[in-house]
Backbone bond lengths (Angstrom), bond angles and torsions (degrees), N, CA, C in turn:
res aa  C-N    CA-C-N  psi(-1)  N-CA   C-N-CA  omega(-1)  CA-C   N-CA-C  phi
1 M - - - 1.441 - - 1.530 110.73 -
2 G 1.312 117.92 -5.18 1.453 123.96 168.42 1.514 116.26 53.01
3 K 1.372 114.65 -128.29 1.472 121.39 -178.09 1.525 111.83 -61.95
4 G 1.320 116.44 -34.85 1.472 120.34 177.93 1.517 110.96 -63.01
5 S 1.331 117.33 -41.11 1.458 121.21 178.12 1.518 110.31 -62.92
6 L 1.324 114.99 -44.88 1.460 119.77 -179.36 1.530 110.18 -60.38
7 T 1.327 116.64 -45.63 1.471 120.96 178.52 1.516 111.50 -61.07
8 A 1.329 115.88 -47.89 1.470 120.38 -179.03 1.527 111.22 -63.81
9 F 1.307 117.36 -42.70 1.460 120.09 -179.69 1.533 110.58 -67.95
10 L 1.335 118.31 -35.09 1.461 120.57 175.53 1.527 110.77 -64.21
11 V 1.322 116.48 -46.68 1.473 120.58 177.82 1.530 109.02 -61.44
12 F 1.326 117.20 -45.03 1.462 122.65 179.50 1.525 109.87 -58.44
13 F 1.332 118.32 -46.74 1.456 123.14 -178.57 1.544 110.42 -64.25
14 L 1.323 117.04 -45.75 1.459 120.69 179.30 1.524 111.19 -61.58
15 M 1.332 116.40 -37.96 1.457 120.06 179.46 1.520 109.96 -67.66
16 L 1.320 117.27 -39.92 1.465 119.67 178.24 1.529 110.85 -64.05
17 Q 1.319 116.55 -39.16 1.460 120.17 178.50 1.535 111.92 -68.50
18 A 1.291 117.08 -21.71 1.473 121.64 178.37 1.539 110.87 -92.13
19 N 1.336 116.23 18.41 1.483 122.43 -179.71 1.521 111.72 61.93
20 A 1.319 115.89 39.80 1.456 120.21 177.59 1.528 109.52 -72.06
21 Q 1.296 115.83 167.64 1.458 122.33 178.38 1.518 109.43 -94.80
22 I 1.305 115.88 155.36 1.463 121.63 178.57 1.519 108.98 -114.30
23 G 1.325 117.51 137.04 1.450 120.36 -177.83 1.503 113.02 -131.94
24 A 1.322 116.05 164.98 1.466 123.50 175.53 1.526 107.82 -115.54
25 M 1.325 115.65 141.95 1.464 119.61 -177.26 1.528 111.42 -150.54
26 K 1.311 115.54 163.05 1.471 120.83 -179.12 1.525 108.39 -133.47
27 L 1.346 115.93 127.77 1.463 120.15 171.39 1.512 108.65 -67.12
28 V 1.325 117.79 139.05 1.456 122.56 178.79 1.531 108.86 -130.14
29 G 1.328 115.20 157.58 1.463 120.51 177.96 1.507 111.53 110.05
30 N 1.326 115.65 -167.31 1.468 122.13 -177.94 1.511 112.03 -61.31
31 N 1.332 116.19 141.25 1.472 123.39 174.82 1.530 114.27 57.55
32 T 1.327 118.82 32.65 1.465 120.83 178.83 1.519 112.89 -110.59
33 K 1.315 118.48 -0.69 1.477 120.50 -178.21 1.538 111.75 -68.18
34 D 1.330 117.75 -18.29 1.471 121.72 -179.52 1.522 112.44 -85.60
35 Y 1.334 118.06 1.67 1.471 121.04 -178.73 1.510 111.17 -103.41
36 S 1.332 115.52 140.11 1.460 122.31 174.41 1.526 109.27 -77.10
37 M 1.329 115.67 172.87 1.471 120.26 172.73 1.530 107.50 -57.34
38 G 1.290 115.07 138.68 1.457 120.72 179.70 1.515 111.02 -93.65
39 F 1.303 114.66 167.99 1.455 120.96 175.85 1.514 107.88 -144.51
40 G 1.308 115.43 162.48 1.441 118.78 -179.62 1.503 111.91 -169.46
41 A 1.304 113.62 174.47 1.463 121.33 175.90 1.522 107.03 -128.39
42 F 1.321 115.10 147.32 1.445 118.86 178.87 1.513 110.57 -147.49
43 I 1.322 115.26 154.12 1.434 123.05 172.69 1.531 106.20 -119.17
44 K 1.325 115.78 124.63 1.462 120.39 -179.55 1.523 108.81 -128.12
45 T 1.307 114.92 135.00 1.449 120.96 178.74 1.523 109.07 -138.55
46 G 1.293 116.54 167.45 1.436 119.79 -179.94 1.508 112.81 -156.00
47 V 1.310 114.94 163.24 1.463 122.75 177.18 1.520 106.25 -127.25
48 P 1.355 117.93 122.01 1.458 119.77 177.59 1.533 110.52 -63.44
49 V 1.340 115.31 135.26 1.463 120.61 175.86 1.523 111.35 -114.51
50 S 1.334 115.99 -11.37 1.463 122.33 174.94 1.524 106.53 -163.24
51 D 1.325 116.93 177.58 1.461 119.96 177.06 1.525 111.17 -62.04
52 A 1.329 117.71 -26.78 1.459 121.49 -173.87 1.516 114.03 -102.77
53 A 1.338 119.85 -12.70 1.453 119.60 -167.70 1.525 113.46 -139.09
54 D 1.339 114.00 154.92 1.460 123.91 175.44 1.530 108.97 -131.90
55 I 1.317 117.04 147.04 1.443 121.67 164.16 1.516 104.28 -91.94
56 T 1.332 117.33 127.27 1.473 121.45 -175.09 1.520 111.06 -114.87
57 M 1.326 114.57 157.72 1.468 123.00 175.67 1.512 106.48 -139.16
58 E 1.334 115.68 135.39 1.460 120.90 -177.36 1.516 110.76 -140.31
59 L 1.332 116.39 133.95 1.459 124.00 172.27 1.510 107.39 -119.60
60 S 1.327 116.81 129.84 1.469 119.20 -178.94 1.514 111.96 -136.65
61 A 1.316 114.08 159.17 1.468 122.87 173.50 1.525 106.05 -127.64
62 N 1.339 116.87 115.13 1.459 122.15 -175.42 1.509 110.33 -117.81
63 I 1.324 116.91 134.81 1.463 122.56 -178.80 1.518 108.80 -125.32
64 F 1.349 115.46 129.08 1.468 122.46 179.69 1.525 108.55 -123.53
65 P 1.340 118.49 97.64 1.470 121.07 -178.32 1.542 112.36 -70.25
66 L 1.332 115.49 146.31 1.460 122.37 175.21 1.532 106.88 -79.27
67 K 1.326 117.64 129.98 1.476 122.31 -178.23 1.517 110.82 -54.82
68 G 1.342 115.76 135.96 1.448 121.84 176.37 1.518 116.19 83.55
69 Y 1.324 117.84 -1.14 1.465 121.00 -177.40 1.529 112.96 -121.20
70 G 1.315 117.53 7.58 1.463 119.86 -177.31 1.517 110.35 60.40
71 M 1.314 116.20 -131.75 1.469 120.73 179.79 1.529 111.98 -100.18
72 D 1.341 117.88 10.42 1.473 120.61 -178.41 1.527 112.70 -71.42
73 Y 1.350 117.23 -34.84 1.460 121.48 -177.06 1.519 109.62 -133.99
74 G 1.317 115.29 153.89 1.455 120.27 178.36 1.514 111.26 152.28
75 T 1.320 115.26 -157.07 1.467 122.07 -177.63 1.525 109.75 -126.12
76 I 1.330 114.64 138.66 1.458 122.63 176.56 1.512 107.23 -124.49
77 M 1.337 115.99 134.49 1.455 121.28 176.44 1.517 109.00 -135.47
78 C 1.328 116.03 140.02 1.471 121.97 175.87 1.526 109.25 -129.50
79 P 1.346 117.38 82.75 1.461 119.94 -179.87 1.531 113.28 -86.45
80 L 1.311 115.33 148.25 1.455 123.57 171.90 1.534 105.43 -118.29
81 V 1.354 116.70 120.49 1.464 120.34 -176.31 1.517 111.32 -130.91
82 A 1.324 114.26 152.62 1.467 122.44 172.32 1.513 107.30 -118.21
83 G 1.318 116.63 147.53 1.454 120.07 -177.28 1.515 112.50 -145.32
84 Y 1.337 112.92 173.88 1.470 122.14 175.73 1.530 106.39 -127.25
85 R 1.319 116.19 107.75 1.471 121.20 -178.05 1.534 108.31 -99.28
86 Y 1.340 114.92 121.94 1.462 122.09 -178.21 1.525 110.32 -118.18
87 T 1.330 116.76 120.81 1.471 119.64 176.39 1.528 109.48 -83.41
88 L 1.305 115.53 132.12 1.457 121.05 -172.51 1.524 113.59 -67.86
89 N 1.326 118.09 -27.10 1.485 119.68 179.54 1.531 112.14 -90.82
90 G 1.333 117.56 -1.47 1.450 121.80 175.07 1.521 116.21 78.35
91 T 1.338 118.52 13.33 1.466 120.68 -175.82 1.529 114.24 -106.08
92 G 1.315 117.96 -11.72 1.455 120.44 -173.37 1.513 112.41 88.02
93 Q 1.303 116.94 -0.53 1.476 125.18 176.07 1.529 108.00 -128.58
94 G 1.331 116.85 160.89 1.449 120.57 177.26 1.515 112.65 93.72
95 L 1.333 115.09 -159.14 1.469 122.66 -176.11 1.530 110.87 -68.15
96 Y 1.348 115.80 136.78 1.478 120.32 -179.50 1.521 110.89 -139.41
97 I 1.327 114.02 164.55 1.464 122.72 169.60 1.516 107.25 -124.37
98 E 1.350 115.76 151.35 1.471 119.12 -176.80 1.519 112.12 -151.65
99 P 1.331 117.14 104.57 1.469 119.46 168.72 1.531 109.26 -80.67
100 Q 1.339 116.23 146.91 1.465 120.98 -179.91 1.539 109.59 -138.40
101 I 1.331 115.25 151.69 1.452 121.80 174.51 1.531 108.02 -142.37
102 G 1.330 115.22 147.96 1.452 117.57 -179.85 1.527 111.84 -172.93
103 Y 1.341 113.34 -150.30 1.450 120.51 -175.33 1.528 109.09 -145.19
104 S 1.321 117.01 139.68 1.455 121.34 176.16 1.518 108.64 -84.13
105 L 1.319 117.35 111.35 1.454 122.39 -177.90 1.527 111.71 -72.24
106 V 1.344 116.36 -36.52 1.470 122.63 177.69 1.509 107.82 -135.73
107 G 1.307 116.20 135.56 1.449 122.30 173.94 1.523 108.78 -147.78
108 I 1.338 116.53 118.37 1.457 120.82 -179.43 1.523 108.52 -138.43
109 T 1.329 116.10 129.98 1.455 121.58 170.61 1.512 106.57 -115.94
110 S 1.326 117.05 122.10 1.456 123.49 -179.17 1.517 108.67 -111.21
111 L 1.356 116.65 125.13 1.460 122.17 -175.71 1.531 110.74 -127.61
112 P 1.338 117.10 144.59 1.464 119.42 175.13 1.522 110.18 -75.69
113 N 1.351 117.00 146.56 1.464 121.21 179.51 1.517 109.63 -152.99
114 D 1.337 117.81 70.26 1.455 123.91 177.77 1.532 112.85 47.11
115 G 1.332 115.96 52.40 1.473 119.81 177.22 1.507 115.04 88.89
116 N 1.327 117.79 -17.43 1.462 122.25 177.06 1.514 109.03 -109.63
117 D 1.308 115.50 82.36 1.469 119.02 -176.12 1.525 111.05 -59.18
118 I 1.318 114.65 147.39 1.457 122.25 -179.82 1.516 108.26 -110.47
119 D 1.330 117.27 124.40 1.459 122.77 174.55 1.515 108.62 -114.75
120 L 1.330 116.60 111.39 1.448 122.83 178.36 1.520 108.36 -97.86
121 K 1.319 117.21 119.23 1.472 121.27 -178.58 1.524 107.86 -105.92
122 Y 1.330 114.47 142.35 1.467 118.59 -179.49 1.525 110.57 -153.65
123 H 1.316 114.59 157.09 1.458 124.98 170.97 1.505 105.54 -134.64
124 G 1.309 117.35 155.20 1.450 117.54 178.16 1.506 113.50 -179.39
125 V 1.311 113.93 173.39 1.452 122.21 179.15 1.529 109.00 -69.37
126 V 1.320 115.83 141.07 1.450 122.66 177.93 1.531 108.62 -114.65
127 L 1.325 115.94 129.08 1.463 122.11 174.38 1.524 107.31 -121.69
128 A 1.321 116.43 136.42 1.465 119.48 -179.31 1.525 109.73 -145.46
129 G 1.313 114.31 153.59 1.458 120.81 174.81 1.512 107.57 -142.43
130 G 1.303 115.90 137.24 1.453 118.34 -178.24 1.508 112.76 -147.58
131 T 1.316 112.70 168.55 1.447 120.98 174.27 1.524 107.10 -140.58
132 G 1.305 116.33 160.84 1.438 118.46 -179.58 1.504 111.03 -174.13
133 Y 1.325 113.27 -169.85 1.452 121.19 -179.12 1.513 108.99 -136.20
134 L 1.328 117.76 122.65 1.472 123.74 178.72 1.527 108.63 -97.90
135 F 1.325 115.79 133.21 1.461 120.19 177.81 1.521 108.66 -151.66
136 T 1.331 116.28 166.65 1.448 120.11 179.55 1.528 109.71 -120.58
137 I 1.315 114.47 146.10 1.465 122.45 171.05 1.531 104.09 -121.53
138 G 1.320 115.82 113.36 1.447 120.13 -170.18 1.531 108.26 66.81
139 S 1.307 116.79 -118.49 1.466 119.79 175.61 1.530 111.66 -111.92
140 A 1.344 116.19 5.42 1.471 120.12 -178.25 1.532 111.37 -90.83
141 P 1.335 117.71 122.85 1.469 121.15 178.28 1.529 111.58 -79.81
142 F 1.322 116.75 135.86 1.467 122.98 178.38 1.524 109.56 -124.52
143 D 1.332 113.82 156.81 1.468 122.21 -176.93 1.526 108.29 -135.09
144 L 1.324 117.44 115.60 1.452 123.61 172.99 1.531 105.11 -101.21
145 N 1.365 117.85 120.98 1.457 118.35 -169.61 1.529 113.69 -142.12
146 L 1.328 113.65 157.95 1.469 124.08 174.98 1.518 105.92 -132.78
147 R 1.357 116.47 131.06 1.464 120.06 -174.57 1.517 111.58 -142.48
148 Y 1.325 115.26 146.45 1.459 123.78 170.95 1.509 107.13 -112.39
149 E 1.333 116.98 131.48 1.461 121.08 -178.36 1.517 110.01 -135.19
150 T 1.321 115.73 143.48 1.465 121.40 175.94 1.527 109.76 -132.64
151 V 1.327 115.51 137.31 1.470 122.88 174.06 1.519 106.00 -109.01
152 I 1.330 116.53 117.15 1.459 121.69 -176.52 1.534 108.65 -100.29
153 A 1.341 116.07 118.84 1.469 119.41 -178.99 1.531 110.20 -153.44
154 H 1.308 117.76 140.16 1.473 124.41 173.64 1.519 112.31 52.10
155 G 1.320 117.05 41.27 1.465 121.44 175.45 1.518 114.03 78.02
156 G 1.319 119.08 1.41 1.456 122.45 177.95 1.507 110.13 -130.01
157 S 1.318 115.88 -171.46 1.449 118.43 178.99 1.523 111.18 -153.44
158 N 1.317 116.21 154.20 1.458 123.96 168.75 1.530 106.04 -110.26
159 N 1.312 116.74 125.66 1.446 121.61 -176.65 1.509 109.31 -121.12
160 F 1.323 117.33 141.29 1.462 119.37 174.43 1.513 111.52 -148.78
161 I 1.329 113.32 159.30 1.464 123.17 176.34 1.510 105.87 -114.59
162 S 1.336 117.42 135.39 1.457 120.05 178.61 1.517 110.06 -129.45
163 L 1.316 113.80 148.90 1.446 122.39 176.70 1.529 106.35 -126.94
164 G 1.300 117.21 129.40 1.453 118.11 -177.11 1.518 114.00 -152.51
165 I 1.306 113.70 162.14 1.448 121.64 170.11 1.528 104.97 -131.68
166 S 1.306 115.84 133.63 1.447 118.98 -176.59 1.514 111.38 -146.01
167 R 1.305 114.39 159.09 1.451 121.07 171.46 1.511 105.78 -90.47
168 F 1.307 116.50 123.39 1.435 122.72 -174.39 1.529 110.28 -88.45
169 I 1.326 116.70 135.69 1.475 122.88 177.12 1.513 107.88 -103.32
170 S 1.324 116.59 118.78 1.461 121.16 -177.19 1.526 110.79 -115.74
171 F 1.317 116.05 137.40 1.454 121.95 174.92 1.516 106.72 -108.46
172 G 1.310 116.84 112.59 1.472 120.94 -179.26 1.510 109.87 111.22
173 K 1.346 115.16 166.81 1.455 122.34 179.66 1.499 108.98 -123.12
174 R 1.314 114.19 153.89 1.458 120.52 173.80 1.528 108.31 -81.52
175 D 1.336 115.61 162.95 1.458 120.67 179.58 1.531 111.79 -72.00
176 T 1.347 117.06 -24.51 1.462 119.99 -176.77 1.536 109.75 -114.07
177 N 1.311 115.35 155.48 1.475 120.05 174.56 1.527 108.44 -89.60
178 Y 1.313 116.55 145.84 1.471 119.86 179.05 1.479 109.42 -132.49
């Protein structure tokens, strides 16, 4: 994966050093059976806009290795998305829904081809929808979530489902205590 791997690993390392969260994900759709479970790191933050809702921002680095090739071949994506997270009970805690939209800053698929490796580079619009549960342990806010995301580029798309638990970083306070 060459320069793309180096870029993705640098972003991944920087995100880990910034106390980012780590997640597991699976590519879904056409021609994805040859990919192993993916992994990634992300930083997500938000600003409360009401007792029930936050405007969120997330930067992630996702790696999907091609089965049987270790980390030599696969797909790397680095999307930046903004979202609107709404808690269904109106408290800023509990069950929520979150649509997101953004842009894939880096997208590379590296494939073997009889000694002439193929690196497909792409950028594109990112659409995502998720649900989850917000809760606190002590004073630390946590987010248990399930999300579907698609990166649309060059007439095709890369789609994945992710499951994660993360410590949420919030800027600002709500008007009520919970």
